[in-house]
C-alpha positions in Angstrom: 3.2 -24.7 -6.0 0.4 -22.4 -6.6 -0.7 -22.5 -2.9 0.5 -24.4 0.2 -1.8 -25.4 3.1 -0.3 -25.9 6.5 3.2 -25.2 7.7 6.0 -27.5 7.3 7.4 -28.6 10.8 11.5 -28.7 9.8 11.7 -31.5 12.6 9.3 -33.8 11.0 9.9 -35.9 8.0 6.9 -36.0 5.7 5.6 -38.7 3.4 4.9 -37.1 -0.2 2.1 -38.2 -1.9 1.6 -36.9 -5.5 -2.0 -37.1 -6.7 -3.9 -35.7 -9.8 -7.5 -34.6 -10.0 -10.1 -33.7 -12.6 -12.3 -30.5 -12.4 -15.5 -30.7 -14.3 -17.8 -27.8 -13.8 -21.0 -28.0 -15.9 -24.2 -26.2 -15.5 -23.4 -25.0 -12.2 -22.4 -28.2 -10.9 -19.2 -30.0 -10.0 -18.4 -33.7 -10.9 -17.6 -35.4 -7.5 -17.5 -38.9 -5.9 -18.9 -39.5 -2.5 -17.3 -41.8 -0.1 -17.3 -42.3 3.7 -15.0 -39.3 4.2 -17.2 -37.1 2.2 -17.1 -35.4 -1.2 -14.1 -35.4 -3.4 -12.8 -34.5 -6.9 -12.4 -37.4 -9.1 -8.8 -38.4 -9.0 -6.3 -39.8 -6.5 -2.6 -41.0 -6.0 -0.3 -41.0 -8.8 1.4 -44.8 -9.1 4.9 -45.4 -10.0 5.8 -44.7 -13.5 2.2 -43.2 -14.1 1.6 -39.7 -15.7 -0.7 -37.3 -14.1 -3.3 -37.7 -16.9 -3.0 -41.5 -16.9 -3.6 -41.3 -13.1 -6.6 -39.3 -13.7 -8.0 -41.6 -16.3 -7.5 -44.7 -14.1 -8.9 -43.4 -10.9 -11.8 -41.8 -12.8 -12.7 -45.3 -14.2 -12.2 -46.8 -11.0 -14.3 -44.3 -8.9 -17.0 -43.7 -11.5 -16.9 -46.3 -14.2 -16.6 -43.3 -16.5 -14.3 -42.2 -19.3 -12.7 -38.7 -18.9 -11.5 -36.0 -21.4 -8.5 -34.2 -19.8 -7.6 -30.5 -20.5 -4.7 -28.4 -19.5 -3.1 -28.3 -16.2 -4.8 -25.7 -14.1 -3.0 -25.4 -10.6 -1.5 -27.2 -8.0 -1.6 -27.3 -4.1 0.2 -29.0 -1.3 -0.4 -29.3 2.4 1.5 -30.2 5.6 -0.5 -32.1 7.9 -0.7 -35.0 10.4 -2.5 -38.1 8.9 -4.1 -40.3 11.6 -2.5 -43.6 10.3 0.5 -42.1 8.4 1.8 -39.5 10.6 3.4 -36.2 8.9 1.8 -36.3 5.3 2.5 -34.0 2.6 -0.1 -34.5 -0.2 0.7 -32.7 -3.6 -2.2 -32.3 -5.7 -2.3 -31.5 -9.3 -5.7 -30.2 -10.8 -6.8 -30.4 -14.6 -9.8 -29.0 -16.3 -11.6 -31.7 -18.1 -15.1 -33.6 -18.7 -16.5 -36.6 -17.1 -17.7 -38.8 -20.2 -19.9 -41.8 -20.7 -20.2 -44.7 -18.4 -18.3 -47.7 -19.6 -18.3 -49.9 -16.7 -19.3 -50.3 -13.0 -16.9 -48.4 -10.7 -14.4 -51.1 -9.0 -14.4 -49.0 -6.1 -17.7 -49.8 -4.4 -17.8 -47.2 -1.7 -17.3 -44.3 -4.2 -20.6 -42.9 -5.8 -20.5 -40.5 -8.6 -22.5 -37.3 -8.5 -22.9 -33.7 -9.5 -22.6 -31.4 -6.7 -24.1 -27.9 -7.0 -21.7 -25.4 -6.8 -23.7 -23.8 -3.9 -22.7 -26.8 -1.9 -19.1 -26.4 -2.8 -17.9 -26.2 1.0 -19.1 -29.8 1.4 -15.8 -30.9 -0.3 -13.6 -32.9 2.3 -10.3 -31.5 1.2 -9.6 -27.7 1.6 -7.1 -27.6 -1.3 -9.9 -28.9 -3.7 -12.2 -26.2 -2.5 -9.5 -23.7 -3.4 -8.8 -25.3 -6.8 -12.4 -25.4 -7.8 -12.8 -21.6 -6.9 -9.6 -20.8 -8.7 -10.9 -22.7 -11.8 -14.1 -20.6 -11.5 -12.0 -17.4 -11.2 -10.4 -18.4 -14.7 -13.6 -19.0 -16.5 
């Protein structure tokens, strides 16, 4: 892992949840989806037998209705936390540079809205690991 958030409590059994996410920074804006939780990077949980890249393609299509171009892996972060429903939770997030493409269908996740978030509003991202990953991506430019 490039960065770990939270502290693992050795007395607890955490539920691992790997996920993959796309970072597209274009003209001072970040590709995001907005849902009831807030702003998130496009992407999500990796399904059994699915590659990270296939996860990003599937999740982006479901969330935005758009195709994507996926570049090289950028960084990774994990966190140890308590989930309100799942209890001890360990999301492991892999981040890739890439580009959001053209819309090819309506999103299949109706509570997700695609938008471009100005980088000046980066702190609006719901997940601290994602804020860190975007800042890391900006440092690499």
